[in-house]
C-alpha positions as CSV (number, residue, x, y, z in Angstrom):
1,X,43.5,-76.7,0.0
2,X,42.6,-74.3,2.9
3,X,39.1,-73.5,4.2
4,X,37.5,-70.3,2.4
5,X,37.5,-67.7,5.2
6,X,33.7,-66.1,5.3
7,X,33.0,-62.6,4.1
8,X,33.2,-59.8,6.6
9,X,30.0,-59.1,8.7
10,X,27.9,-56.5,7.5
11,X,29.8,-56.4,4.2
12,X,27.4,-56.5,1.4
13,X,27.9,-58.5,-2.1
14,X,28.5,-55.2,-4.1
15,X,30.7,-53.5,-2.0
16,X,32.9,-56.5,-2.0
17,X,33.3,-56.6,-5.6
18,X,34.1,-53.2,-5.9
19,X,36.4,-53.1,-2.9
20,X,39.6,-51.3,-4.9
21,X,43.2,-51.7,-3.7
22,X,45.2,-48.6,-3.0
23,X,47.5,-47.5,-5.5
24,X,50.2,-46.7,-2.4
25,X,49.6,-50.1,-1.3
26,X,50.0,-51.5,-4.8
27,X,53.1,-49.9,-5.6
28,X,54.4,-50.6,-1.9
29,X,53.7,-54.6,-2.3
30,X,55.6,-54.1,-5.5
31,X,58.2,-56.7,-6.1
32,X,57.6,-58.9,-3.1
33,X,56.2,-62.3,-3.1
34,X,54.2,-64.5,-1.0
35,X,57.1,-66.1,0.8
36,X,59.2,-63.2,1.3
37,X,61.1,-63.4,-1.7
38,X,61.3,-60.7,-4.3
39,X,61.6,-59.9,-8.0
40,X,64.7,-58.3,-9.2
41,X,65.0,-54.6,-10.5
42,X,67.2,-55.1,-13.4
43,X,66.1,-54.3,-16.4
44,X,67.2,-50.9,-18.2
45,X,64.9,-48.8,-20.1
46,X,66.4,-50.6,-23.4
47,X,65.3,-54.0,-22.1
48,X,61.9,-52.6,-21.6
49,X,61.4,-51.3,-24.7
50,X,62.5,-55.0,-26.4
51,X,60.0,-56.6,-24.5
52,X,57.3,-54.6,-26.1
53,X,58.6,-54.8,-29.3
54,X,59.4,-58.5,-29.0
55,X,56.2,-59.5,-27.8
56,X,54.3,-57.2,-30.8
57,X,57.0,-57.1,-33.7
58,X,56.3,-61.1,-35.0
59,X,54.2,-63.4,-37.1
60,X,52.0,-60.0,-38.4
61,X,54.4,-58.5,-40.7
62,X,55.8,-61.7,-41.9
63,X,52.2,-62.2,-43.4
64,X,49.8,-59.7,-43.1
65,X,50.4,-58.0,-45.9
66,X,49.2,-60.8,-47.8
67,X,45.8,-59.8,-46.0
68,X,45.5,-55.9,-45.9
69,X,46.7,-55.3,-49.1
70,X,44.1,-56.5,-51.2
71,X,42.0,-54.7,-48.9
72,X,43.7,-51.3,-49.5
73,X,45.9,-51.5,-52.5
74,X,49.5,-49.2,-52.0
75,X,47.3,-46.7,-49.6
76,X,48.2,-49.9,-47.2
77,X,50.9,-47.8,-45.7
78,X,48.3,-45.4,-44.7
79,X,46.5,-48.4,-42.8
80,X,49.1,-48.9,-41.1
81,X,49.1,-45.3,-40.1
82,X,45.8,-45.2,-38.7
83,X,45.9,-48.5,-37.1
84,X,48.9,-47.2,-35.2
85,X,47.2,-44.4,-34.4
86,X,44.3,-46.3,-32.9
87,X,46.5,-47.9,-30.4
88,X,48.7,-44.9,-29.6
89,X,45.3,-43.8,-27.8
90,X,45.4,-46.7,-25.5
91,X,49.3,-47.0,-25.5
92,X,49.3,-43.2,-23.4
93,X,46.5,-44.5,-21.2
94,X,48.8,-47.7,-20.5
95,X,52.2,-44.9,-20.4
96,X,50.5,-43.0,-17.7
97,X,49.3,-46.0,-15.6
98,X,52.5,-47.4,-15.8
99,X,54.4,-44.9,-14.4
100,X,51.9,-43.9,-11.9
101,X,51.4,-47.7,-11.0
102,X,54.8,-49.7,-11.7
103,X,53.2,-53.4,-10.9
104,X,53.5,-56.6,-12.3
105,X,49.7,-56.8,-13.2
106,X,49.7,-54.3,-16.0
107,X,46.5,-53.6,-16.6
108,X,44.7,-56.1,-14.0
109,X,46.3,-53.8,-11.0
110,X,45.4,-50.7,-12.7
111,X,41.8,-51.8,-12.7
112,X,42.0,-53.1,-9.2
113,X,43.0,-49.7,-8.1
114,X,40.7,-48.2,-10.0
115,X,37.3,-50.1,-10.9
116,X,37.1,-52.4,-8.0
117,X,38.0,-56.2,-7.6
118,X,35.4,-58.1,-9.9
119,X,36.5,-55.8,-12.6
120,X,40.2,-56.5,-12.0
121,X,39.5,-60.1,-11.9
122,X,37.9,-59.8,-15.4
123,X,40.5,-57.5,-16.7
124,X,43.3,-60.2,-15.4
125,X,41.0,-63.3,-16.8
126,X,40.3,-61.7,-20.1
127,X,44.7,-61.2,-20.1
128,X,45.2,-64.7,-19.4
129,X,42.9,-65.9,-22.3
130,X,45.1,-63.2,-24.2
131,X,48.5,-64.3,-23.8
132,X,48.0,-68.1,-23.2
133,X,46.4,-68.8,-26.4
134,X,48.3,-66.4,-28.2
135,X,51.4,-68.0,-27.3
136,X,50.1,-71.2,-28.3
137,X,48.9,-69.8,-31.3
138,X,52.3,-67.8,-32.1
139,X,54.5,-71.1,-31.2
140,X,52.4,-73.0,-34.1
141,X,53.0,-70.0,-36.8
142,X,56.9,-70.7,-35.9
143,X,56.1,-74.1,-36.8
144,X,55.6,-73.5,-40.0
145,X,58.6,-70.9,-40.6
146,X,61.1,-73.5,-39.3
147,X,60.1,-75.9,-41.7
148,X,60.2,-73.6,-44.5
149,X,63.8,-72.9,-43.5
150,X,64.4,-76.5,-43.3
151,X,63.2,-76.9,-46.8
152,X,65.2,-74.3,-48.3
153,X,68.3,-75.1,-46.5
154,X,68.3,-78.6,-46.4
155,X,66.0,-79.8,-48.8
156,X,63.3,-81.4,-45.8
157,X,60.7,-80.6,-43.7
158,X,59.3,-82.1,-40.6
159,X,56.4,-84.7,-41.4
160,X,52.8,-83.6,-40.4
161,X,52.9,-86.2,-38.2
162,X,55.0,-84.4,-36.0
163,X,54.2,-80.9,-36.8
164,X,50.5,-80.6,-36.8
165,X,48.0,-81.2,-33.7
166,X,45.1,-83.8,-33.8
167,X,42.7,-83.0,-36.2
168,X,45.0,-81.1,-38.4
169,X,46.5,-83.8,-39.9
170,X,49.1,-84.9,-37.1
171,X,49.5,-86.4,-33.8
172,X,51.1,-83.6,-31.9
173,X,53.2,-80.6,-33.0
174,X,56.2,-81.3,-31.1
175,X,57.8,-78.0,-32.9
176,X,55.5,-75.8,-31.1
177,X,55.8,-77.8,-27.7
178,X,59.8,-77.4,-28.1
179,X,59.4,-73.6,-28.6
180,X,57.4,-72.8,-25.4
181,X,59.1,-75.2,-23.4
182,X,62.5,-73.5,-24.2
183,X,61.1,-69.6,-23.5
184,X,60.2,-71.1,-20.3
185,X,63.6,-72.5,-19.2
186,X,64.9,-69.3,-20.6
187,X,62.7,-67.5,-18.3
188,X,63.7,-69.7,-15.5
189,X,67.2,-68.4,-15.4
190,X,66.3,-65.0,-14.3
191,X,64.9,-61.9,-15.5
192,X,68.0,-60.1,-16.6
193,X,69.3,-63.1,-18.6
194,X,65.8,-63.6,-20.5
195,X,65.6,-59.9,-21.1
196,X,69.4,-59.8,-22.6
197,X,68.0,-62.6,-24.6
198,X,65.1,-61.0,-26.1
199,X,67.0,-58.1,-27.1
200,X,69.3,-60.2,-29.3
201,X,66.3,-61.9,-30.7
202,X,64.8,-58.0,-31.4
203,X,67.9,-57.1,-32.9
204,X,68.2,-60.0,-35.2
205,X,64.3,-59.5,-36.1
206,X,64.8,-55.7,-37.0
207,X,68.0,-56.6,-38.7
208,X,65.9,-59.2,-41.3
209,X,63.1,-56.6,-42.0
210,X,66.1,-54.1,-42.7
211,X,67.7,-56.5,-45.2
212,X,64.1,-57.0,-46.7
213,X,63.6,-53.4,-47.0
214,X,67.4,-53.1,-48.5
215,X,67.0,-55.8,-51.0
216,X,63.2,-54.9,-52.1
217,X,64.7,-51.4,-53.1
218,X,66.6,-52.8,-55.7
219,X,63.5,-53.7,-57.3
220,X,61.5,-50.8,-56.5
221,X,59.3,-49.1,-59.3
222,X,57.3,-46.0,-58.4
223,X,55.0,-46.7,-61.1
224,X,53.3,-49.3,-58.4
225,X,51.9,-46.4,-56.8
226,X,50.3,-44.5,-59.6
227,X,47.0,-45.1,-58.1
228,X,47.5,-45.1,-54.9
229,X,43.8,-45.4,-53.6
230,X,42.5,-47.5,-55.8
231,X,39.4,-49.1,-53.6
232,X,39.0,-45.9,-51.8
233,X,39.3,-44.7,-48.1
234,X,36.4,-47.7,-46.9
235,X,39.0,-50.3,-48.3
236,X,42.0,-48.0,-45.9
237,X,39.7,-48.6,-43.2
238,X,39.1,-52.2,-43.8
239,X,42.7,-52.8,-44.2
240,X,43.2,-50.7,-40.6
241,X,40.9,-52.8,-38.7
242,X,42.7,-56.0,-39.9
243,X,46.0,-54.6,-39.4
244,X,45.5,-53.3,-35.7
245,X,45.9,-56.6,-34.4
246,X,49.6,-56.5,-35.8
247,X,50.4,-53.7,-32.8
248,X,48.9,-56.2,-30.2
249,X,51.6,-56.7,-27.6
250,X,53.0,-53.0,-27.1
251,X,51.5,-53.2,-23.6
252,X,53.9,-56.2,-22.6
253,X,56.4,-53.7,-20.8
254,X,54.0,-53.1,-18.4
255,X,54.3,-56.4,-16.9
256,X,57.7,-55.7,-15.7
257,X,57.0,-52.6,-13.8
258,X,58.3,-54.5,-10.1
259,X,61.9,-55.5,-12.4
260,X,62.7,-52.0,-13.7
261,X,65.4,-50.2,-12.5
262,X,63.7,-46.9,-12.7
263,X,59.9,-47.8,-13.6
264,X,58.0,-44.7,-13.2
265,X,60.6,-43.2,-15.8
266,X,61.3,-45.7,-18.1
267,X,58.2,-47.8,-18.5
268,X,56.1,-44.9,-20.0
269,X,59.0,-44.2,-22.2
270,X,59.5,-47.9,-23.4
271,X,55.6,-48.1,-24.5
272,X,55.4,-45.1,-26.5
273,X,58.8,-46.1,-28.0
274,X,58.2,-49.6,-29.0
275,X,55.1,-48.2,-30.5
276,X,56.8,-45.9,-32.4
277,X,59.6,-48.3,-33.5
278,X,57.2,-51.0,-34.7
279,X,54.7,-48.7,-36.7
280,X,58.2,-46.9,-38.4
281,X,58.8,-50.8,-39.4
282,X,55.4,-51.9,-40.5
283,X,55.5,-48.7,-42.9
284,X,58.6,-49.1,-44.5
285,X,58.2,-52.3,-44.7
286,X,54.8,-52.0,-46.5
287,X,55.9,-49.2,-48.6
288,X,59.0,-51.5,-50.1
289,X,57.0,-54.2,-50.6
290,X,54.4,-52.5,-52.6
291,X,56.9,-50.9,-54.8
292,X,58.8,-54.1,-55.3
293,X,55.5,-55.8,-56.3
294,X,52.2,-54.5,-57.5
295,X,49.4,-54.8,-55.4
296,X,47.2,-56.9,-57.4
297,X,49.9,-59.5,-56.8
298,X,49.0,-60.1,-53.3
299,X,47.7,-62.9,-51.9
300,X,46.8,-64.2,-48.5
301,X,48.3,-67.8,-49.1
302,X,52.0,-67.1,-49.4
303,X,54.5,-66.0,-47.1
304,X,54.8,-62.5,-49.0
305,X,58.0,-60.8,-48.0
306,X,59.8,-63.9,-48.8
307,X,58.3,-64.5,-52.1
308,X,59.3,-60.6,-52.9
309,X,62.8,-61.1,-51.7
310,X,63.1,-64.3,-54.0
311,X,61.6,-62.4,-57.3
312,X,64.0,-59.1,-56.7
313,X,66.8,-61.4,-56.4
314,X,66.1,-64.2,-59.0
315,X,67.2,-66.7,-56.4
316,X,65.9,-68.2,-53.0
317,X,68.7,-67.5,-51.0
318,X,67.1,-64.1,-49.5
319,X,64.2,-65.8,-48.7
320,X,65.6,-68.6,-46.9
321,X,67.6,-66.0,-45.0
322,X,64.3,-64.0,-44.4
323,X,62.6,-67.4,-43.2
324,X,65.4,-67.9,-40.8
325,X,64.9,-64.3,-39.3
326,X,61.3,-64.8,-39.0
327,X,62.3,-68.1,-37.1
328,X,64.1,-66.1,-34.3
329,X,61.2,-63.2,-34.5
330,X,58.6,-65.5,-33.5
331,X,60.3,-67.3,-31.0
332,X,61.0,-63.5,-29.0
333,X,57.3,-63.4,-29.2
334,X,57.0,-66.0,-27.5
335,X,59.5,-65.5,-24.9
336,X,58.1,-62.0,-24.1
337,X,54.5,-63.2,-24.2
338,X,55.1,-65.9,-22.0
339,X,56.8,-63.4,-19.5
340,X,54.4,-61.7,-19.6
341,X,51.6,-63.9,-18.9
342,X,53.5,-65.2,-15.5
343,X,53.8,-62.0,-13.8
344,X,50.4,-61.1,-14.5
345,X,49.9,-64.3,-12.8
346,X,52.2,-63.6,-10.2
347,X,50.2,-60.2,-9.4
348,X,46.7,-62.0,-9.1
349,X,48.3,-64.9,-6.8
350,X,49.8,-62.2,-4.4
351,X,46.8,-60.8,-4.3
352,X,45.2,-64.3,-3.2
353,X,43.0,-64.5,-6.2
354,X,44.8,-67.5,-7.7
355,X,46.5,-70.2,-5.6
356,X,49.9,-68.6,-3.8
357,X,52.0,-71.2,-5.2
358,X,52.1,-68.8,-8.3
359,X,53.7,-65.7,-6.1
360,X,56.4,-67.7,-4.7
361,X,60.1,-66.2,-6.2
362,X,62.7,-68.4,-6.5
363,X,65.5,-68.0,-3.8
364,X,68.6,-68.0,-6.3
365,X,67.3,-66.9,-9.9
366,X,64.4,-64.2,-8.0
367,X,61.8,-65.6,-10.5
368,X,58.5,-67.1,-9.8
369,X,59.6,-70.6,-10.6
370,X,56.6,-72.7,-9.8
371,X,54.3,-70.2,-11.8
372,X,56.5,-70.0,-14.6
373,X,56.8,-73.9,-15.1
374,X,53.0,-74.0,-14.8
375,X,52.4,-71.6,-17.3
376,X,55.1,-73.3,-19.5
377,X,53.4,-76.8,-19.9
378,X,50.1,-75.6,-20.3
379,X,50.7,-73.3,-22.8
380,X,53.2,-75.8,-24.8
381,X,50.4,-78.5,-24.3
382,X,47.9,-76.2,-26.0
383,X,50.2,-75.4,-28.6
384,X,51.3,-79.1,-29.0
385,X,47.8,-80.8,-29.4
386,X,44.9,-78.3,-29.7
387,X,44.0,-77.0,-33.1
388,X,43.3,-73.6,-32.0
389,X,41.4,-72.3,-35.3
390,X,38.5,-69.7,-34.0
391,X,40.0,-69.8,-30.5
392,X,43.1,-67.9,-31.4
393,X,40.4,-65.1,-32.3
394,X,39.7,-64.5,-29.0
395,X,43.0,-63.1,-28.2
396,X,41.5,-60.0,-29.6
397,X,38.8,-59.4,-28.0
398,X,40.4,-60.0,-24.6
399,X,43.1,-57.5,-25.5
400,X,40.5,-55.1,-26.9
401,X,38.7,-55.3,-23.4
402,X,41.9,-54.6,-21.7
403,X,42.3,-52.0,-23.2
404,X,39.4,-50.3,-23.1
405,X,39.7,-50.9,-18.8
406,X,43.0,-49.2,-19.1
407,X,41.5,-46.4,-20.8
408,X,38.7,-45.9,-17.9
409,X,41.3,-46.2,-15.7
410,X,42.8,-43.0,-16.5
411,X,39.8,-41.0,-16.2
412,X,38.8,-42.6,-13.1
413,X,42.2,-42.4,-11.5
414,X,42.2,-38.7,-12.7
415,X,39.1,-37.8,-10.5
416,X,39.5,-39.9,-8.0
417,X,43.3,-38.9,-7.4
418,X,43.7,-35.6,-9.0
419,X,47.0,-34.8,-6.8
420,X,48.8,-38.2,-7.5
421,X,52.1,-38.1,-8.6
422,X,52.3,-39.3,-12.5
423,X,55.6,-39.1,-14.2
424,X,53.3,-39.1,-17.6
425,X,50.4,-37.3,-18.5
426,X,48.2,-38.5,-20.8
427,X,47.4,-35.2,-23.2
428,X,44.1,-33.7,-23.5
429,X,42.5,-35.8,-20.8
430,X,39.7,-37.1,-20.9
431,X,39.1,-36.8,-24.4
432,X,42.0,-39.1,-25.5
433,X,41.1,-41.8,-23.2
434,X,37.5,-41.5,-24.1
435,X,38.9,-42.0,-28.1
436,X,40.8,-45.0,-27.4
437,X,37.8,-46.6,-25.3
438,X,35.5,-45.7,-28.1
439,X,38.1,-47.0,-30.7
440,X,38.7,-50.3,-28.7
441,X,34.7,-50.7,-28.6
442,X,34.4,-50.2,-32.2
443,X,36.8,-53.0,-32.7
444,X,35.2,-55.4,-30.0
445,X,31.8,-54.8,-32.0
446,X,33.3,-55.8,-35.4
447,X,34.6,-59.1,-34.4
448,X,32.5,-62.4,-35.8
449,X,29.7,-63.9,-33.6
450,X,32.3,-66.8,-33.0
451,X,34.2,-64.5,-31.6
452,X,31.8,-63.2,-29.0
453,X,30.7,-66.7,-28.2
454,X,33.9,-67.8,-27.3
455,X,34.9,-64.6,-25.3
456,X,31.7,-65.3,-23.2
457,X,32.1,-68.7,-22.4
458,X,35.7,-67.7,-21.6
459,X,33.5,-64.9,-18.9
460,X,31.4,-67.5,-17.6
461,X,33.6,-69.7,-16.8
462,X,36.1,-66.9,-14.9
463,X,33.3,-65.6,-12.6
464,X,32.4,-69.2,-11.6
465,X,35.6,-69.4,-10.6
466,X,35.7,-66.1,-8.9
467,X,33.0,-66.7,-6.5
468,X,33.7,-70.0,-5.8
469,X,37.0,-69.3,-5.2
470,X,39.0,-66.1,-5.4
471,X,35.9,-63.5,-3.9
472,X,36.4,-65.0,-0.4
473,X,40.3,-65.5,-0.4
474,X,41.5,-62.4,-1.2
475,X,43.5,-60.9,0.4
476,X,41.7,-57.5,1.0
477,X,38.3,-59.9,1.7
478,X,40.7,-61.9,4.5
479,X,41.6,-58.7,6.0
480,X,38.1,-57.4,5.8
481,X,36.6,-60.7,7.7
482,X,39.7,-60.4,10.5
483,X,40.9,-64.0,9.6
484,X,44.4,-64.8,9.3
485,X,46.1,-65.9,6.0
486,X,46.5,-69.5,5.0
487,X,48.9,-71.1,3.5
488,X,47.9,-72.9,0.1
489,X,49.2,-76.0,-0.6
């Protein structure tokens, strides 16, 4: 470990915390690692779109109806629309910044260019929480669907001893560990190859949901919509707040800014297109599900879509097919989110805020190999041995915090760099970004106290690491001090 260089002479604490990285420099450094290697621009707009769809469309739609329908009734379809519109305000801000600053760091890099280094660090630290814990949580859900598929197909399940972590009835969640490690292996093969695998899995998950709609329509009864809003608008709003978290992940394409063939044009389109596709699928699936089963028959203790298919057809075959689709769907979430985690860590490493080894590019594959291995191992072990419980809820607050910062970043960059070339502009700015910020704040306030406690502890740990390591080792600090950068071991 190298000795930390001293801060620049005469540089105030506040000044060092608020130092910014110019947009032009962020873009110029794009694609380059710390060892001369570079990320490869291989991704098309469709592959960028499927990254965001892959990160978003997963566990939520397969189980979320059981939680949302009892709150809103048949009007849950309206709740999906409201939640989608809520996400849209932040998506518009992401689209503008992704086209303007097409780099791997996503909201971390946007904050570095507009709000200063310490805010960027906090944002990146939130993203590490969001991505890392959500990977583990989604992997745990994958193991449950795998058992459902195995039971319906072969009549057996993986025993809890090897399918649940300590404290939850087992010794190790082996399926979750295997899934994360397999996703890591796919990523190590190269961004082009992993994007192809993700695109195939996304097509399978879309096909599975369309299959549900086709089968569900055969049992559709319009009478189930005779009382559209039995619990009033307050129920619709409550369900929308629950459903918002089904949209988390649409920003994943922004982490591929340095591997897109035409990032300025394709990133804004991919972000908005993925959100539109996901919203349309959610509304369609919810509409068919309510038509096939009265809303009073929904509970939060069953795999709703599989159960509805079994009821409509009178056999378990279609439910098993849907379970297979869920297995593939959730696997694609792990792959896409794991990809995003490695690219954000890559950007933070390149800036000197975390060890430089995370920004070293493998010459043959063009991927941050050491980074990918460590992230896969960490998330795999987390999924295998830690009962996530309340910790998984912290992903929501970390995500909302990052979304809020992106909305602020759009406003700041509009006023500080009004003539900067933008391939997409948020309409009605600054009104829409302000609305996006307020909506994120409202949802953060509505979260439980235990979630805020976990978030506060995570932030405290992050700030300790920043002041003990990142503040003096950041590239901007080293350059300000006039000290040659030293290589991390």
